N, C-alpha and C positions, 0 to 999 in steps of 0.2 A: 596631405592631400594628394601628393604625387604618387604615393604608394597605392592609394585607393583608385586613382585614375588608371594605373597599370592593371589592376585587378579587373576593372570594368572593361578595359580594352581586350583583355584575355577572354572574358565571358562573351563579348561581342564577336570576337574572332571565332570562338567555338561555335556560336550560333550561326555565323556566316558560313563556315565550312560544312556544318550539318545541313543547313538549308540548301546550299549548293548541291550537296550529295542527293538530297531528296528530289530537287528539281531536275537534276541531270538524269535521274532514273524515272522521270515522268510521273512523279507523285501528284496526287490530287487531294484536295481538302486537307492541306497541310496545317497542322496546329502546333503552335509553339507556346510554351508557358515557362516563365523563369520565376523561381521563388528564391528568396534570400532570407536567411536567418543569421543569428550571431556567429555560426560556425561555418556555413557553406552556402554556395549557390547550388540550386537544383534546376536542371534544364530538362523539361519534358518535351519530346517531339514525337508526333505521330502523323501518319498520312497513309492514304490508300496508295499502295505501291505494288505493282505487278512484278514479283521476283520469282526466279526459279529456286528450287531447293539448293542448287549449287551456289547461286548468288548469295542466298541467306547464309549458308555455311561459310562463304568467303568473308562476308561482313563480320560474322561472329568471330572468325579466326583473326581477322585484321584488328578487331577491337578488344580481343582477349589478350591484352598485353599489359605489362605492369606500368605503374606510374613512374615517370622518370623526371626528377627535379631539374636536370640539365635542360630538358626540352621546354619545361615551363619558363625557364629564364631566357632562352634564346629563340623561342618559337616565332616571335614577331619578326625576326630577321630572315626567316625562311620564306622562299618564294612559293608560288603556286605549283601544284603538282597534280598527279592523277588522283581521282577521287579515292581510290583505295589507299594511296599513300597519305592523303589528307586525313582519312579516318584513323590510320595508325598514329599520326601525330596528335590528333584529338584524344585518342585513347591514352597516349603517353602523358598528356598533361592533366587529364582528369583523374580524380582520386578513385572513382568507381564508375562503371558503365553497365547498364542493364539493357539487354536487347530481347525483343519479343516480336515474332512474326506469326500472325494468326489471321486467317480469313482475309488475306490480302492487305492487312494493316501492319505496317512496320512501326514499332514503338521503340524509342530510345529514351533512357533516363540517364543523364550524365550528372555527376556530382563533382564539384570543385571546392575544396576547402578555402576559406578566406585567410 
């Protein structure tokens, strides 16, 4: 049960960091959906967010980073940082990240294996 609780805390922390990022960027109509199957959690997040092309490219660059097992193990110990730094940490612990920005809607799909 302890192992499962750690996984749930990780998913909660991912959702917290992504939610903070959206809210700090003035997002409206934020939608969050979490799905779980036998193999992974999938976190869908989208919201109306006014971003420049430069900001979108920065987000994509920040989150286009490989999964790092060490970050998964010690992420809970890390403190709060800047939103870009937090996105990098989220990307490092997720197994895959999909980003789309179209017509003022920022959509993220994050997957974390169980």
